[in-house]
TIMI-762366 format. One line per field, with one value per residue: residue number from 1; z, x negated, y of N, C-alpha, C in turn. Coordinates in nm, 4 decimals, padded with zeros to 6 digits. Atoms other than C-alpha are relative to their C-alpha. Layout:
// residues N
i = c(NUM|...)
nz = c(Z|...)
nx = c(X|...)
ny = c(Y|...)
caz = c(Z|...)
cax = c(X|...)
cay = c(Y|...)
cz = c(Z|...)
cx = c(X|...)
cy = c(Y|...)
***
This chain:
// residues 236
i = c(1|2|3|4|5|6|7|8|9|10|11|12|13|14|15|16|17|18|19|20|21|22|23|24|25|26|27|28|29|30|31|32|33|34|35|36|37|38|39|40|41|42|43|44|45|46|47|48|49|50|51|52|53|54|55|56|57|58|59|60|61|62|63|64|65|66|67|68|69|70|71|72|73|74|75|76|77|78|79|80|81|82|83|84|85|86|87|88|89|90|91|92|93|94|95|96|97|98|99|100|101|102|103|104|105|106|107|108|109|110|111|112|113|114|115|116|117|118|119|120|121|122|123|124|125|126|127|128|129|130|131|132|133|134|135|136|137|138|139|140|141|142|143|144|145|146|147|148|149|150|151|152|153|154|155|156|157|158|159|160|161|162|163|164|165|166|167|168|169|170|171|172|173|174|175|176|177|178|179|180|181|182|183|184|185|186|187|188|189|190|191|192|193|194|195|196|197|198|199|200|201|202|203|204|205|206|207|208|209|210|211|212|213|214|215|216|217|218|219|220|221|222|223|224|225|226|227|228|229|230|231|232|233|234|235|236)
nz = c(00.1283|00.0401|00.1359|00.0952|00.0176|00.0836|00.1329|00.0576|00.0304|00.1194|00.1154|00.0282|00.0547|00.1434|00.0742|00.0173|00.0897|00.1341|00.0459|00.0161|00.1070|00.1285|00.0992|00.0246|-00.0404|-00.1443|-00.0636|-00.0969|-00.1214|-00.0593|-00.0638|-00.1218|-00.1039|-00.0444|-00.0908|-00.1174|-00.0926|-00.0288|-00.1004|-00.1297|-00.0343|-00.0443|-00.1371|-00.1006|-00.0120|00.0597|00.0709|00.0821|00.1304|00.1088|-00.0386|-00.0012|00.1352|00.0757|-00.0499|00.0515|00.1492|00.0306|-00.0449|00.0844|00.1462|00.0889|00.0013|00.0427|00.1470|00.0705|-00.0049|00.0686|00.1461|00.0647|-00.0163|00.0922|00.1364|00.0029|00.0189|00.1368|00.0926|-00.0094|00.0661|00.1403|00.0452|-00.0105|00.1229|00.1122|-00.0069|00.0242|00.1446|00.0612|00.0209|-00.0294|-00.1129|-00.1143|-00.0502|-00.1265|-00.0984|-00.0154|-00.0814|-00.1424|-00.0474|-00.0171|-00.1112|-00.1230|-00.0207|-00.0387|-00.1386|-00.0865|-00.0002|-00.0823|-00.1434|-00.0565|-00.0259|-00.1080|-00.1271|00.0014|-00.0446|-00.1500|-00.0494|00.0250|-00.0922|-00.1379|-00.0242|00.0942|00.0627|00.1312|00.1051|00.0253|-00.1204|00.0120|00.0969|-00.0521|-00.1127|00.0490|00.0613|-00.1085|-00.0808|00.0921|00.0087|-00.1268|-00.0396|00.1272|-00.0073|-00.0563|00.0966|00.1153|-00.0455|-00.0206|00.1314|00.0710|-00.0676|00.0281|00.1371|00.0251|00.0190|00.1306|00.0849|-00.0172|00.0525|00.1450|00.0403|-00.0702|-00.0605|-00.0974|-00.1311|-00.0463|-00.1471|-00.0336|00.0498|-00.0922|-00.1287|00.0286|00.0079|-00.1344|-00.0718|00.0563|-00.0424|-00.1396|-00.0134|00.0387|-00.1011|-00.1182|00.0325|00.0128|-00.1327|-00.0548|00.0721|-00.0135|-00.1416|00.0007|00.0641|-00.0847|-00.0731|-00.1425|-00.0680|00.0848|-00.0671|00.0936|-00.0372|-00.0356|-00.1394|-00.0935|-00.0973|-00.0557|00.0566|-00.0937|00.0464|00.1066|00.1149|00.0142|-00.0425|-00.0970|-00.0647|-00.1461|-00.0600|-00.0724|-00.1453|-00.0594|-00.0709|-00.0959|00.0106|00.1059|-00.0471|00.0044|00.0632|-00.0936|-00.0555|-00.0968|-00.1146|-00.0683|-00.0645|-00.1145|-00.1062|-00.0496|-00.0803|-00.1248|-00.0836|-00.0457)
nx = c(-00.0736|00.0337|00.0573|-00.1165|-00.0466|00.1001|-00.0113|-00.1231|00.0194|00.0908|-00.0816|-00.0905|00.0798|00.0297|-00.1203|-00.0114|00.1081|-00.0402|-00.1083|00.0558|00.1088|-00.0567|00.0374|00.1443|00.0764|-00.0174|00.0631|00.0980|-00.0643|-00.0693|00.0989|00.0467|-00.1044|00.0012|00.1102|-00.0197|-00.0890|00.0551|00.1025|-00.0685|-00.0434|00.1191|00.0414|-00.1004|-00.1141|-00.1278|-00.0557|-00.1202|00.0641|-00.0521|00.0186|00.1422|00.0465|-00.0471|00.0711|00.1358|-00.0144|-00.0141|00.1125|00.1214|-00.0360|00.0717|00.1404|00.0173|-00.0299|00.1155|00.1134|-00.0420|00.0011|00.1311|00.0377|-00.0803|00.0519|00.1200|-00.0320|-00.0571|00.1076|00.0760|-00.0829|00.0073|00.1336|00.0086|-00.0652|00.0846|00.1218|-00.0414|-00.0065|00.1331|00.0750|00.1412|00.0555|00.0013|-00.1333|-00.0081|00.0636|-00.0913|-00.1083|00.0373|00.0077|-00.1360|-00.0579|00.0573|-00.0614|-00.1398|00.0014|00.0394|-00.1150|-00.1099|00.0399|-00.0146|-00.1440|-00.0363|00.0357|-00.0291|-00.1294|-00.0104|00.0787|-00.0831|-00.1093|00.0538|00.0675|-00.0126|00.1251|-00.0048|-00.0035|00.1373|00.0431|-00.0686|00.0743|00.1335|-00.0138|-00.0576|00.1099|00.0916|-00.0600|-00.0019|00.1333|00.0399|-00.0792|-00.0075|-00.0323|-00.1318|-00.0888|-00.0203|-00.0890|-00.1405|-00.0523|-00.0403|-00.1169|-00.1162|-00.0478|-00.0286|-00.1426|-00.0466|00.0537|-00.0683|-00.1395|00.0097|00.0153|-00.0857|-00.1101|-00.0818|00.0624|-00.0347|00.0103|00.1454|00.0532|-00.0470|00.0791|00.1350|-00.0195|-00.0137|00.1243|00.1009|-00.0389|00.0352|00.1508|00.0458|-00.0362|00.0782|00.1342|00.0036|00.0037|00.1313|00.0979|-00.0275|00.0292|00.1404|00.0021|-00.0743|00.0845|00.0082|-00.1155|-00.1195|-00.1153|-00.1031|-00.1318|-00.0893|00.0358|-00.0359|-00.0907|00.0410|-00.0758|-00.0207|00.0280|-00.0889|00.0371|-00.0905|00.0739|-00.0650|00.0814|-00.0045|-00.1084|00.0357|-00.0120|-00.0985|00.0410|-00.0996|-00.0182|-00.0890|-00.1318|-00.0935|-00.1204|-00.0904|-00.1086|00.0604|00.0371|-00.1256|-00.0467|00.0823|-00.0369|-00.1336|00.0234|00.0548|-00.0991|-00.0793)
ny = c(00.0363|00.1380|00.0218|00.0087|-00.1383|-00.0735|00.0511|-00.0475|-00.1371|-00.0085|00.0382|-00.1124|-00.1052|00.0336|-00.0316|-00.1440|-00.0429|00.0382|-00.0837|-00.1338|00.0002|00.0255|-00.1062|00.0131|-00.1173|-00.0154|00.1154|-00.0463|-00.0458|00.1176|00.0842|-00.0723|00.0084|00.1448|00.0291|-00.0821|00.0787|00.1321|-00.0139|-00.0129|00.1352|00.0773|-00.0512|00.0469|-00.0932|00.0446|-00.1183|00.0117|00.0158|-00.0833|-00.1364|-00.0291|00.0136|-00.1202|-00.1072|00.0065|-00.0143|-00.1374|-00.0840|00.0353|00.0184|-00.0854|00.0386|00.1335|00.0065|-00.0655|00.0921|00.1252|-00.0188|00.0214|00.1362|00.0747|-00.0275|00.0817|00.1365|00.0192|-00.0026|00.1270|00.0995|-00.0245|00.0297|00.1437|00.0545|-00.0257|00.0792|00.1399|00.0201|-00.0116|00.1297|-00.0284|00.0714|-00.0909|-00.0083|00.0570|-00.0872|-00.1137|00.0495|00.0044|-00.1349|-00.0478|00.0773|-00.0519|-00.1296|00.0165|00.0481|-00.1126|-00.0925|00.0574|00.0090|-00.1369|-00.0207|00.0886|-00.0580|-00.1421|-00.0360|-00.0056|-00.1199|-00.1237|00.0008|-00.0218|-00.1297|-00.1072|-00.0316|-00.0580|00.1000|00.0467|00.0799|00.1276|00.0814|00.0333|00.0916|00.1246|00.0666|00.0370|00.1133|00.1141|00.0564|00.0427|00.1188|00.0662|00.1438|00.0094|-00.0528|00.0952|00.1111|-00.0533|-00.0333|00.1206|00.0584|-00.0910|00.0175|00.1465|00.0277|-00.0375|00.1006|00.1281|-00.0149|00.0031|00.1444|00.0878|-00.0810|00.0786|-00.0125|-00.1327|-00.0100|-00.0049|-00.1302|-00.1058|00.0134|-00.0532|-00.1432|-00.0458|00.0246|-00.0940|-00.1408|-00.0136|00.0082|-00.1269|-00.0988|00.0255|-00.0387|-00.1448|-00.0557|00.0219|-00.0734|-00.1446|-00.0334|-00.0510|-00.1283|-00.0903|-00.0906|00.0240|-00.0605|00.0147|00.0678|00.0423|-00.0539|00.1101|00.0405|-00.1070|00.0515|00.1295|00.1054|00.0973|00.1369|00.0317|-00.0885|-00.1121|-00.1193|-00.0809|-00.1087|00.0135|-00.0702|-00.1226|00.0061|-00.0860|-00.1239|-00.0456|-00.1423|-00.0374|-00.0423|00.1096|-00.0316|-00.0789|00.0828|00.0887|-00.0742|-00.0281|00.1245|00.0219|-00.0915|00.0446|00.1175|-00.0419|-00.0563|00.1144)
caz = c(-05.4860|-05.5947|-05.9013|-06.0612|-06.0047|-06.1550|-06.4524|-06.5061|-06.4873|-06.7393|-06.9756|-06.9396|-07.0107|-07.3289|-07.4387|-07.3753|-07.5515|-07.8548|-07.8779|-07.8371|-08.0933|-08.3718|-08.5408|-08.5429|-08.4856|-08.1264|-08.0525|-07.8765|-07.6338|-07.5835|-07.5016|-07.2648|-07.0822|-07.0735|-06.8969|-06.6680|-06.5244|-06.5504|-06.3425|-06.0700|-06.0820|-06.0506|-05.7434|-05.5764|-05.6330|-05.7237|-05.9842|-06.1499|-06.4897|-06.7270|-06.5354|-06.4890|-06.8477|-06.9924|-06.7722|-06.8730|-07.2411|-07.2428|-07.0420|-07.2664|-07.5986|-07.7565|-07.6582|-07.7161|-08.0626|-08.1667|-08.0554|-08.2159|-08.5648|-08.6523|-08.5120|-08.7167|-09.0267|-08.9505|-08.9116|-09.2395|-09.4170|-09.2844|-09.4010|-09.7438|-09.7687|-09.6582|-09.9427|-10.1842|-10.0646|-10.0798|-10.4499|-10.5001|-10.6333|-10.5243|-10.2716|-10.0459|-09.9915|-09.6944|-09.5175|-09.5789|-09.4355|-09.1184|-09.0805|-09.1315|-08.8780|-08.6181|-08.6699|-08.6462|-08.3257|-08.1709|-08.2680|-08.1198|-07.7989|-07.7624|-07.7911|-07.5492|-07.2733|-07.3856|-07.3279|-06.9602|-06.9161|-07.0694|-06.8429|-06.5352|-06.5992|-06.7712|-07.0289|-07.3509|-07.6918|-07.7526|-07.3942|-07.4597|-07.7655|-07.5874|-07.2687|-07.4571|-07.6553|-07.3360|-07.1450|-07.4512|-07.4758|-07.1034|-07.0780|-07.4143|-07.3122|-07.0948|-07.3579|-07.6370|-07.4318|-07.3286|-07.6802|-07.8202|-07.5551|-07.6365|-08.0123|-07.9754|-07.9413|-08.2728|-08.4443|-08.2940|-08.3947|-08.7525|-08.7717|-08.5083|-08.4671|-08.2823|-07.9921|-07.8937|-07.5200|-07.4966|-07.7046|-07.4715|-07.1682|-07.3221|-07.3935|-07.0327|-06.8993|-07.1345|-07.0474|-06.6761|-06.7207|-06.9164|-06.6535|-06.3709|-06.5405|-06.6204|-06.2551|-06.1574|-06.4267|-06.3972|-06.0180|-06.0948|-06.2790|-05.9994|-05.8538|-05.4866|-05.2611|-05.5325|-05.3886|-05.5923|-05.6040|-05.5664|-05.2241|-05.0665|-04.8874|-04.6646|-04.7961|-04.5746|-04.6078|-04.8391|-05.0692|-05.0132|-04.9878|-04.6847|-04.5071|-04.1424|-03.9227|-03.7802|-03.4059|-03.1894|-03.0875|-02.7708|-02.8561|-03.1662|-03.1358|-03.0618|-03.2470|-03.0854|-03.0461|-02.8774|-02.6402|-02.5556|-02.4831|-02.2427|-02.0518|-02.0205|-01.8862|-01.6204|-01.5006|-01.4689)
cax = c(-01.9073|-01.8941|-02.0621|-01.7228|-01.6194|-01.9435|-01.9090|-01.5531|-01.6591|-01.9472|-01.6977|-01.4502|-01.7285|-01.8196|-01.4607|-01.4513|-01.7855|-01.6533|-01.3393|-01.5287|-01.7983|-01.5560|-01.6233|-01.9997|-02.1110|-01.9805|-02.1832|-02.4584|-02.2210|-02.0300|-02.3483|-02.4661|-02.1272|-02.1419|-02.4786|-02.3836|-02.1101|-02.2949|-02.5875|-02.3387|-02.1976|-02.5469|-02.6158|-02.3066|-02.0680|-01.7022|-01.6454|-01.3180|-01.4239|-01.2020|-01.2246|-01.6051|-01.6601|-01.4559|-01.6298|-01.9770|-01.8640|-01.7543|-02.0481|-02.3088|-02.1283|-02.3101|-02.6660|-02.6159|-02.4672|-02.7582|-03.0006|-02.8049|-02.7616|-03.1329|-03.1902|-02.8975|-03.0492|-03.3865|-03.2164|-03.0240|-03.3409|-03.5211|-03.2285|-03.2469|-03.6211|-03.5837|-03.3427|-03.5786|-03.8790|-03.6861|-03.6531|-04.0279|-04.2442|-04.5678|-04.7932|-04.7813|-04.4043|-04.4502|-04.6818|-04.4365|-04.1567|-04.3486|-04.4199|-04.0522|-03.9539|-04.1929|-04.0615|-03.7015|-03.7682|-03.9393|-03.6478|-03.3932|-03.5924|-03.6083|-03.2305|-03.1987|-03.3897|-03.3079|-02.9361|-02.9579|-03.2278|-02.9968|-02.7173|-02.9454|-03.1374|-03.0951|-03.3586|-03.4385|-03.4153|-03.7924|-03.8418|-03.5864|-03.7781|-04.1128|-03.9878|-03.7900|-04.1005|-04.3188|-04.0776|-04.0522|-04.4303|-04.4886|-04.2224|-04.2948|-04.2914|-03.9752|-03.8152|-03.8681|-03.7140|-03.4109|-03.3772|-03.3765|-03.1221|-02.8970|-02.8826|-02.8464|-02.4656|-02.4240|-02.6605|-02.4818|-02.1426|-02.2576|-02.3573|-02.1288|-01.8105|-01.6427|-01.8801|-01.7011|-01.6876|-02.0640|-02.1314|-01.9191|-02.0998|-02.4390|-02.3135|-02.2127|-02.5381|-02.7554|-02.5566|-02.6085|-02.9830|-03.0354|-02.8539|-03.0414|-03.3798|-03.2922|-03.2229|-03.5545|-03.7554|-03.5928|-03.6474|-04.0196|-03.9278|-03.7120|-03.8693|-03.9754|-03.6768|-03.4208|-03.0790|-02.8441|-02.5012|-02.3365|-02.5075|-02.3592|-02.1005|-02.1467|-02.0496|-01.8856|-01.8994|-01.6006|-01.7730|-01.5025|-01.6395|-01.5656|-01.6754|-01.7735|-01.4833|-01.4805|-01.5463|-01.2743|-01.3350|-01.1453|-01.1910|-00.9776|-00.6364|-00.3651|-00.0407|00.2066|00.4834|00.2449|00.1224|00.4840|00.5636|00.2701|00.3755|00.7405|00.6009|00.4000|00.7069|00.8984)
cay = c(-00.1044|-00.4694|-00.6122|-00.6797|-00.3136|-00.1852|-00.4151|-00.2982|00.0677|00.0130|-00.1614|00.1228|00.3711|00.1854|00.2102|00.5802|00.6209|00.4370|00.6486|00.9779|00.8684|00.8051|01.1459|01.0486|01.4112|01.3860|01.0721|01.2657|01.4384|01.1093|00.9184|01.1849|01.1750|00.7923|00.7915|01.0831|00.8658|00.5361|00.6667|00.7601|00.4088|00.2628|00.4808|00.3296|00.6213|00.5778|00.8529|00.9174|00.7806|00.9712|01.2961|01.2750|01.1591|01.4489|01.6955|01.5778|01.5611|01.9225|02.0633|01.8880|01.9101|02.2038|02.1027|01.7346|01.7939|02.0303|01.7620|01.4726|01.6240|01.6537|01.3066|01.1751|01.3312|01.1623|00.8256|00.8732|00.9666|00.6545|00.4447|00.6056|00.5626|00.1951|00.1220|00.2902|00.0959|-00.2317|-00.1758|-00.1300|-00.4054|-00.2359|-00.4093|-00.1087|-00.1576|-00.3818|-00.1306|00.1556|-00.0656|-00.1228|00.2503|00.3339|00.0624|00.2014|00.5542|00.4335|00.2401|00.5440|00.7700|00.5296|00.4906|00.8693|00.8754|00.5796|00.7611|01.1199|01.1069|01.0055|01.2765|01.5397|01.4255|01.4571|01.7815|02.1145|02.1838|02.3613|02.1875|02.1642|02.0340|01.7635|01.6336|01.6467|01.4804|01.2165|01.1275|01.1206|00.8897|00.6661|00.6258|00.5905|00.3169|00.1498|-00.2255|-00.1792|00.0363|-00.2176|-00.4993|-00.2875|-00.1594|-00.5135|-00.6207|-00.3156|-00.3862|-00.7648|-00.7550|-00.5801|-00.8241|-01.1179|-00.9714|-00.9370|-01.3103|-01.4597|-01.2465|-01.5352|-01.4777|-01.1625|-01.2323|-01.2983|-00.9850|-00.7691|-00.9143|-00.8305|-00.4771|-00.4324|-00.5747|-00.3645|-00.0402|-00.1048|-00.1819|00.1396|00.3464|00.1772|00.2235|00.5837|00.6565|00.5034|00.6770|01.0211|01.0131|01.0831|01.4033|01.5542|01.8669|01.8583|01.9262|01.8365|01.7493|01.5492|01.7282|01.3898|01.3491|01.6631|01.4513|01.1435|00.8154|00.5533|00.1752|00.1674|00.4204|00.6788|01.0280|01.2315|01.5519|01.5556|01.6466|02.0002|02.0254|02.1701|02.5295|02.6272|02.9909|02.9653|03.1273|02.8707|02.8544|03.1066|02.8472|02.6031|02.8732|02.9663|02.6014|02.5713|02.8865|02.7554|02.4265|02.6033|02.7974|02.4698)
cz = c(-00.0408|-00.1382|-00.1010|-00.0252|-00.0904|-00.1425|-00.0737|-00.0357|-00.1212|-00.1273|-00.0381|-00.0631|-00.1443|-00.0898|-00.0286|-00.0949|-00.1469|-00.0545|-00.0334|-00.1072|-00.1375|-00.1076|-00.0389|00.0504|00.1547|00.0776|00.1051|00.1316|00.0708|00.0729|00.1259|00.1083|00.0517|00.1045|00.1237|00.0984|00.0403|00.1026|00.1394|00.0474|00.0481|00.1342|00.1005|00.0231|-00.0614|-00.0751|-00.0664|-00.1510|-00.1057|00.0301|-00.0124|-00.1445|-00.0839|00.0421|-00.0498|-00.1574|-00.0327|00.0375|-00.0861|-00.1504|-00.0922|-00.0114|-00.0597|-00.1492|-00.0819|00.0075|-00.0890|-00.1547|-00.0730|00.0129|-00.0943|-00.1488|-00.0205|-00.0231|-00.1334|-00.1031|00.0048|-00.0659|-00.1507|-00.0538|00.0068|-00.1245|-00.1219|-00.0050|-00.0286|-00.1491|-00.0713|-00.0132|00.0281|00.1271|00.1268|00.0612|00.1427|00.1121|00.0267|00.0827|00.1437|00.0610|00.0237|00.1215|00.1336|00.0315|00.0498|00.1447|00.0993|00.0131|00.0866|00.1446|00.0626|00.0306|00.1225|00.1338|00.0100|00.0429|00.1482|00.0548|-00.0199|00.0988|00.1439|00.0197|-00.1104|-00.0600|-00.1388|-00.1073|-00.0186|00.1200|-00.0065|-00.0923|00.0562|00.1117|-00.0367|-00.0628|00.1079|00.0783|-00.0895|-00.0060|00.1345|00.0435|-00.1199|00.0115|00.0559|-00.0990|-00.1130|00.0448|00.0184|-00.1317|-00.0788|00.0633|-00.0439|-00.1463|-00.0297|-00.0180|-00.1371|-00.1055|00.0051|-00.0607|-00.1530|-00.0511|00.0662|00.0629|00.0938|00.1401|00.0659|00.1463|00.0478|-00.0446|00.0956|00.1324|-00.0158|-00.0053|00.1410|00.0784|-00.0494|00.0392|00.1456|00.0157|-00.0429|00.1045|00.1233|-00.0225|-00.0110|00.1368|00.0604|-00.0657|00.0217|00.1412|00.0070|-00.0487|00.0851|00.0744|00.1499|00.0697|-00.0786|00.0773|-00.1082|00.0405|00.0465|00.1527|00.1051|00.1109|00.0529|-00.0564|00.0974|-00.0649|-00.1111|-00.1212|-00.0316|00.0614|00.1007|00.0580|00.1474|00.0607|00.0728|00.1518|00.0500|00.0673|00.0875|-00.0153|-00.1126|00.0497|-00.0187|-00.0728|00.0981|00.0588|00.0971|00.1283|00.0809|00.0757|00.1217|00.1170|00.0596|00.0882|00.1371|00.0898|00.0583|00.1217)
cx = c(-00.0446|-00.0501|00.1139|00.0495|-00.0965|00.0101|00.1247|-00.0164|-00.0912|00.0836|00.0932|-00.0750|-00.0338|00.1186|00.0216|-00.1018|00.0400|00.1044|-00.0524|-00.1088|00.0542|-00.0354|-00.1485|-00.0779|00.0144|-00.0680|-00.1050|00.0677|00.0689|-00.0979|-00.0547|00.1045|00.0038|-00.1072|00.0120|00.0857|-00.0608|-00.1128|00.0594|00.0510|-00.1166|-00.0416|00.1024|00.1109|00.1269|00.0581|00.1323|-00.0359|00.0458|-00.0299|-00.1513|-00.0547|00.0388|-00.0763|-00.1425|-00.0007|00.0024|-00.1226|-00.1285|00.0254|-00.0940|-00.1475|-00.0161|00.0253|-00.1133|-00.1176|00.0336|-00.0084|-00.1272|-00.0424|00.0831|-00.0564|-00.1293|00.0344|00.0608|-00.1123|-00.0847|00.0795|-00.0084|-00.1390|-00.0188|00.0644|-00.0841|-00.1191|00.0319|00.0057|-00.1333|-00.0597|-00.1502|-00.0411|00.0041|00.1407|00.0114|-00.0619|00.0932|00.1224|-00.0307|-00.0075|00.1369|00.0688|-00.0534|00.0598|00.1469|00.0134|-00.0324|00.1149|00.1137|-00.0359|00.0040|00.1508|00.0468|-00.0333|00.0377|00.1379|00.0211|-00.0731|00.0793|00.1148|-00.0433|-00.0554|00.0411|-00.1295|00.0237|-00.0123|-00.1397|-00.0488|00.0660|-00.0774|-00.1301|00.0167|00.0538|-00.1097|-00.0992|00.0572|-00.0049|-00.1387|-00.0505|00.0656|00.0178|00.0407|00.1444|00.1036|00.0290|00.0872|00.1425|00.0626|00.0421|00.1231|00.1297|00.0540|00.0396|00.1433|00.0486|-00.0546|00.0707|00.1406|-00.0005|-00.0093|00.1027|00.1175|00.0919|-00.0554|00.0305|-00.0181|-00.1453|-00.0567|00.0446|-00.0765|-00.1355|00.0068|00.0112|-00.1345|-00.1079|00.0250|-00.0378|-00.1475|-00.0550|00.0235|-00.0869|-00.1470|-00.0208|-00.0074|-00.1328|-00.1076|00.0143|-00.0293|-00.1398|-00.0052|00.0791|-00.1000|00.0061|00.1184|00.1255|00.0984|00.1009|00.1340|00.0958|-00.0266|00.0376|00.0955|-00.0572|00.0829|00.0107|-00.0159|00.0940|-00.0208|00.1030|-00.0686|00.0772|-00.0880|00.0060|00.1130|-00.0472|00.0166|00.1076|-00.0613|00.1098|00.0276|00.0918|00.1365|00.0943|00.1234|00.0927|00.1071|-00.0554|-00.0320|00.1244|00.0462|-00.0851|00.0361|00.1365|-00.0279|-00.0588|00.1073|00.0879|-00.0663)
cy = c(-00.1379|-00.0045|00.0007|00.1444|00.0793|-00.0451|00.0531|00.1462|00.0178|-00.0381|00.1122|00.1183|-00.0227|00.0269|00.1464|00.0548|-00.0276|00.0891|00.1427|00.0091|-00.0212|00.1059|00.0020|00.1214|00.0211|-00.1081|00.0461|00.0479|-00.1197|-00.0901|00.0661|-00.0085|-00.1381|-00.0235|00.0921|-00.0690|-00.1305|00.0072|00.0218|-00.1343|-00.0833|00.0417|-00.0356|00.1007|-00.0589|00.1160|-00.0299|-00.0005|00.0978|00.1442|00.0382|-00.0086|00.1277|00.1224|00.0026|00.0204|00.1485|00.0905|-00.0216|00.0005|00.0752|-00.0453|-00.1338|-00.0106|00.0614|-00.0844|-00.1199|00.0221|-00.0099|-00.1481|-00.0888|00.0188|-00.0787|-00.1492|-00.0286|-00.0040|-00.1339|-00.1083|00.0162|-00.0517|-00.1583|-00.0664|00.0223|-00.0898|-00.1468|-00.0298|00.0103|-00.1391|00.0238|-00.0744|00.0799|00.0079|-00.0564|00.0907|00.1181|-00.0485|-00.0095|00.1373|00.0532|-00.0712|00.0563|00.1366|-00.0107|-00.0456|00.1101|00.1036|-00.0516|-00.0140|00.1392|00.0316|-00.0831|00.0655|00.1481|00.0383|-00.0032|00.1236|00.1260|00.0061|00.0329|00.1399|00.0978|00.0326|00.0616|-00.1067|-00.0593|-00.0906|-00.1365|-00.0996|-00.0420|-00.0980|-00.1360|-00.0893|-00.0499|-00.1162|-00.1240|-00.0658|-00.0592|-00.1272|-00.0859|-00.1475|-00.0150|00.0483|-00.0941|-00.1150|00.0414|00.0305|-00.1276|-00.0623|00.0800|-00.0200|-00.1405|-00.0320|00.0276|-00.0950|-00.1277|00.0115|-00.0111|-00.1505|-00.0942|00.0801|-00.0748|00.0013|00.1291|00.0252|00.0080|00.1360|00.1168|-00.0104|00.0570|00.1506|00.0603|-00.0028|00.1052|00.1477|00.0255|00.0102|00.1390|00.1085|-00.0144|00.0389|00.1510|00.0689|-00.0144|00.0829|00.1516|00.0509|00.0618|00.1432|00.0995|00.0913|-00.0251|00.0766|-00.0076|-00.0774|-00.0298|00.0520|-00.1062|-00.0430|00.1058|-00.0523|-00.1377|-00.1084|-00.1141|-00.1406|-00.0394|00.0818|00.1079|00.1216|00.0772|00.1052|-00.0210|00.0817|00.1233|-00.0185|00.0983|00.1147|00.0558|00.1467|00.0395|00.0277|-00.1161|00.0463|00.0669|-00.0897|-00.0962|00.0704|00.0298|-00.1258|-00.0333|00.0919|-00.0392|-00.1260|00.0318|00.0603|-00.1058|-00.0713)
***
């Protein structure tokens, strides 16, 4: 798969994600579906984007939504507390702001790594929170850099909306990097002997999936008409 094709797929996934995230409460399932397909693109597969996105969206909807809603509540509370602290004239306001910022970044990093993890593995709710926190802390420097890159298009759009093309390019790049890093990081958590369902078929040089051809078995019963034709040829 060429770089252009991968970039086009990531862009299309971002569009799908945006459409399916409009109700807000579906954002968790939409993000999980986005990375479920994006990680396949990173691994050189050629998934049917809409079909695979919809399949992942439906299969992860319940669990992703039940994970997302509490996290959304936490984000909303941090936003509310930030507005409250901004109106304070106390000297401790700056310390509280720093603490709130650290909590917010940690929550967003958990979501950044947690959605690809949910797309890759089946797990219980508490396991998701624990593992998302663990991955965030173990990959803190990388996570902070990728997180800064991923939010930069929105910051740029706020100040420079005329730079739309550059902002879209950064969005594609950051989405690909998160998917690529997720594949690398989650590989460490795969149980021994784990077989990726996407690797059940052989992939040729054009990235089209095919199954090995069946060997001819001479003991199989031939078509009656073909057998009759052979017998007639022998009599001639």
